[in-house]
Structure formats: structure tokens, C-alpha cells
C-alpha positions in Angstrom: -142.9 1.7 -85.4 -143.6 -2.2 -87.0 -140.9 -1.5 -89.8 -138.3 -0.6 -87.4 -138.8 -3.7 -85.1 -138.6 -6.0 -88.1 -135.2 -4.7 -89.2 -134.0 -5.4 -85.8 -135.5 -8.5 -85.7 -133.8 -9.6 -89.0 -130.5 -7.8 -87.7 -130.5 -9.9 -84.7 -131.1 -13.5 -86.5 -128.3 -12.7 -89.0 -125.9 -11.8 -86.3 -127.1 -14.9 -84.8 -126.3 -17.1 -87.8 -123.3 -15.3 -88.6 -121.9 -16.6 -84.7 -122.0 -20.3 -85.7 -121.7 -20.5 -89.5 -120.6 -18.4 -92.6 -122.3 -18.7 -95.8 -122.7 -17.1 -99.2 -125.9 -15.9 -100.4 -126.7 -19.3 -102.8 -125.8 -21.5 -99.6 -123.0 -23.2 -101.8 -120.4 -22.3 -99.8 -120.4 -22.6 -96.0 -117.8 -22.9 -92.7 -118.2 -24.2 -89.4 -115.3 -23.2 -87.0 -114.8 -26.2 -84.3 -112.8 -26.3 -81.3 -112.0 -29.6 -79.9 -112.8 -31.8 -76.6 -110.5 -34.4 -74.8 -110.9 -38.0 -76.3 -112.1 -40.4 -74.4 -109.7 -42.8 -72.8 -109.7 -46.0 -75.2 -110.4 -49.1 -73.1 -108.0 -52.2 -74.4 -109.9 -54.6 -76.5 -111.0 -57.9 -75.4 -110.8 -60.8 -77.8 -113.7 -61.8 -79.8 -113.3 -65.2 -79.3 -112.9 -66.0 -75.2 -110.4 -69.0 -75.7 -107.8 -70.9 -73.1 -104.6 -70.1 -74.2 -104.0 -74.0 -74.8 -106.4 -73.6 -77.6 -105.0 -70.4 -78.9 -101.9 -72.2 -79.6 -103.6 -74.8 -81.0 -105.3 -72.5 -83.4 -102.9 -69.8 -84.3 -104.8 -68.2 -86.9 -107.4 -67.0 -84.3 -104.7 -64.0 -83.2 -104.4 -63.6 -87.2 -108.5 -63.0 -87.6 -108.2 -60.6 -84.4 -105.4 -58.4 -85.9 -107.6 -58.2 -89.4 -110.4 -57.0 -86.7 -108.3 -54.3 -85.2 -107.3 -53.3 -88.9 -110.6 -52.9 -90.3 -111.9 -51.1 -86.8 -109.2 -48.5 -86.6 -109.7 -47.6 -90.6 -113.0 -47.9 -90.7 -113.1 -50.3 -93.3 -116.2 -52.4 -93.5 -114.6 -54.9 -96.2 -112.0 -56.0 -93.9 -114.4 -56.6 -91.1 -116.3 -58.5 -93.4 -113.7 -60.7 -94.4 -113.1 -61.2 -90.8 -116.9 -62.3 -90.1 -116.0 -65.0 -92.3 -112.8 -66.4 -91.4 -114.0 -65.7 -87.6 -117.2 -68.2 -88.6 -115.2 -70.9 -90.0 -112.9 -70.6 -86.8 -116.0 -71.0 -84.4 -117.1 -73.8 -86.5 -113.5 -75.5 -86.8 -112.9 -75.2 -82.6 -116.4 -76.2 -81.9 -117.8 -72.9 -80.7 -121.6 -73.1 -82.3 -123.5 -70.5 -82.0 -121.5 -67.8 -83.9 -122.4 -65.1 -81.0 -118.7 -63.4 -81.6 -119.1 -63.8 -85.6 -122.5 -62.1 -85.2 -121.4 -59.2 -82.9 -118.8 -58.8 -85.4 -121.4 -58.6 -88.3 -123.4 -56.4 -86.6 -120.7 -53.7 -86.2 -119.6 -54.1 -90.0 -123.1 -54.1 -90.9 -123.3 -50.8 -89.4 -120.5 -49.1 -90.6 -121.3 -50.3 -94.4 -125.0 -48.3 -93.7 -123.2 -45.2 -92.1 -120.2 -45.4 -95.1 -123.5 -45.6 -97.2 -121.6 -48.3 -98.8 -123.8 -50.5 -101.1 -120.9 -53.1 -101.9 -120.3 -53.5 -98.2 -124.2 -54.0 -97.3 -124.6 -56.5 -100.1 -121.8 -58.9 -98.4 -123.5 -58.0 -95.1 -127.3 -59.3 -96.6 -125.3 -62.6 -98.2 -124.0 -63.3 -94.5 -127.3 -62.5 -92.4 -128.8 -64.9 -95.0 -126.2 -68.0 -95.1 -127.9 -71.3 -93.8 -126.1 -71.1 -90.6 -127.3 -67.5 -89.4 -130.9 -67.2 -91.8 -133.4 -69.0 -88.9 -132.4 -66.4 -86.2 -131.7 -63.1 -88.5 -134.8 -62.8 -90.0 -134.8 -58.9 -88.5 -131.4 -58.1 -90.0 -132.0 -59.4 -93.2 -135.1 -57.3 -93.3 -133.4 -54.4 -91.9 -129.8 -54.8 -94.2 -132.2 -54.9 -97.4 -134.1 -51.8 -96.9 -130.8 -50.2 -96.0 -129.3 -51.6 -99.2 -132.3 -50.3 -101.2 -132.0 -46.9 -99.7 -128.5 -46.6 -100.5 -128.9 -47.7 -103.6 -131.7 -45.1 -104.2 -129.7 -42.3 -102.8 -126.8 -43.1 -104.8 -128.8 -43.7 -108.1 -130.4 -39.6 -107.4 -127.3 -38.4 -106.5 -125.3 -39.7 -109.6 -127.5 -37.6 -111.7 -127.0 -34.5 -109.5 -123.7 -32.6 -108.9 -121.1 -33.9 -106.3 -120.1 -32.1 -103.2 -116.6 -31.2 -101.6 -115.5 -30.6 -97.7 -112.4 -28.8 -97.1 -110.3 -29.4 -94.0 -108.1 -26.4 -92.5 -105.8 -27.0 -89.8 -106.1 -24.0 -87.6 -104.0 -25.7 -84.6 -100.5 -25.9 -83.7 -100.4 -29.3 -84.2 -101.0 -32.3 -87.0 -104.5 -33.6 -87.0 -106.1 -36.8 -88.6 -109.3 -35.7 -90.3 -111.8 -38.7 -91.5 -114.9 -38.6 -93.6 -117.3 -40.6 -93.1 -115.2 -42.8 -90.6 -112.5 -43.2 -93.1 -109.5 -41.6 -92.4 -108.5 -39.2 -94.8 -105.1 -38.1 -93.9 -103.1 -35.9 -91.3 -103.2 -32.5 -92.0 -100.0 -30.2 -90.7 -100.4 -27.0 -88.8 -101.8 -24.4 -91.3 -102.5 -27.2 -93.9 -105.3 -27.1 -96.0 -107.3 -30.4 -97.8 -109.9 -30.4 -99.8 -112.1 -33.6 -100.1 -113.7 -33.6 -103.6 -116.6 -35.8 -105.5 -118.3 -36.7 -102.7 -121.7 -38.0 -103.0 -124.1 -35.1 -102.5 -126.0 -35.4 -99.1 -125.0 -36.5 -95.2 -121.4 -36.5 -94.5 -120.1 -37.2 -91.1 -117.0 -35.8 -90.0 -114.2 -36.3 -87.5 -110.7 -35.1 -86.4 -108.5 -35.9 -83.9 -104.8 -35.7 -82.8 -103.3 -37.5 -79.5 -105.3 -36.2 -77.1 -108.4 -33.9 -78.7 -110.9 -34.7 -80.8 -113.2 -32.6 -82.9 -116.9 -33.5 -83.5 -118.0 -35.8 -84.4 -119.9 -33.8 -86.7 -123.1 -34.8 -89.3 -123.7 -32.1 -91.9 -125.7 -32.1 -95.4 -124.0 -31.0 -98.1 -126.1 -30.6 -101.2 -125.3 -30.9 -104.6 -122.3 -28.5 -105.9 -122.0 -27.1 -101.8 -118.9 -26.6 -100.3 -118.3 -27.4 -96.8 -115.7 -25.7 -95.1 -114.3 -27.3 -91.4 -112.1 -24.8 -90.0 -110.0 -26.9 -86.8 -109.1 -24.7 -84.0 -107.6 -25.3 -80.5 
């Protein structure tokens, strides 16, 4: 009787696991089928610098900075956002807006993006900006936090460079084009039925997303180990 109960328990566990994910016996290749949810309504972005129109006309560079910010946010490009932080800091000084609340807010966003993407170069640049004389006095916590994050990312990268990489495979099972992202970086747009492999990723945590004009899949955080392949099938 004990043997029968044990067999039934094991069978039930296997059925439960197969309902959400499929993997090989070694765990080197596994799959999740994802269904979408409605995308959140996008709120119109407010200017980083709240300035009267006459002052904007006097300093047209402000509009150029805001376009650079939008570009970095849309593409998940930490380097572009950090460059915009430098430009915005200078613009705040020129226009007499001391305090740097807008540039500090943008620097926080860029630093968080660099951390999510495990980008050591962007984190190093963020640390330089937080440590600048105009910020360092009020940003000790940010300096410490960014320093710790940079050390962790560099440690992770050193460890993973000594191991095999991992791969993520996207499958568009829908009837329309779908844009896919890995670690908030756009990979491209997949046609219906198209398969796309993103290889040579550093093994570890991956942040995946996909969207079309009205729906989104994920975001999904997964851990893909060295030598493993994660298959993400996107369904209507």
C-alpha cells in the first residue's frame, strides 16, 4: 500500500510540473508557454525640466535632451540615459535651476536600469556621476549602493566568463508580429510562426518581455544556468 501511494504522489508531481514547464532529464533545455495580458495605458511623459515656454525657446537644447531621454527609455539604453544626465546637469546649471532634482531622478532611473541589465560599464559611469562634487555630499547612500552593485556584477561576470554561456529561444505562436526583449534590450520583431535564438548570454538571471500593439507577455524573470537553453513560446 505504501508503494502505491508513493507512486501516485510521484505521478501527480510530474503531471503538475509538465502543465507549466517542460524540461529534459538533465535540466539543460526547458520551456514555458506564455499567454498575454493587456498592455497598460501609456501615460504621456512629462518634461524632466518644468520650465516656462519662453525659457525653453531661449534654451532649445532642453528639447534635445528630452528627446535623448525618450530614446534611452524606449530602447532600454542605460548609456544614452547617462549621457542625458550629464547634459541635463549642465542645463540645470546654465538655466539657474540648482539642486539637480531632475538630473538626480534621471540618474536614479539610469542606475537602476544598469543594475537590471548587469551592465558594469554603465554602473561604473553611474558611480562617477553620483560621486561628482555637485552630488557627492547628498548621495552617500547612492554611492555606497552603486559601489556594492558594481562589485557584485563584476564578481558575477568573472564567475560566468569561466563557465559556459546560456541561450534563450523565442517562439512567436501568435497570428501577428511580436517585439521581444532580453534584459530590457529590444532584440527585434518576430513574424507569426518565427523562431529566434538569443545565444551567448551570460548564464544567470534573465529578464524577458514581449509585446505587440495591445498585449504584453511577461515580464518574466528566469534563471538560465550555464549551458542551458530556455524556450519561451508566446501564444495568443
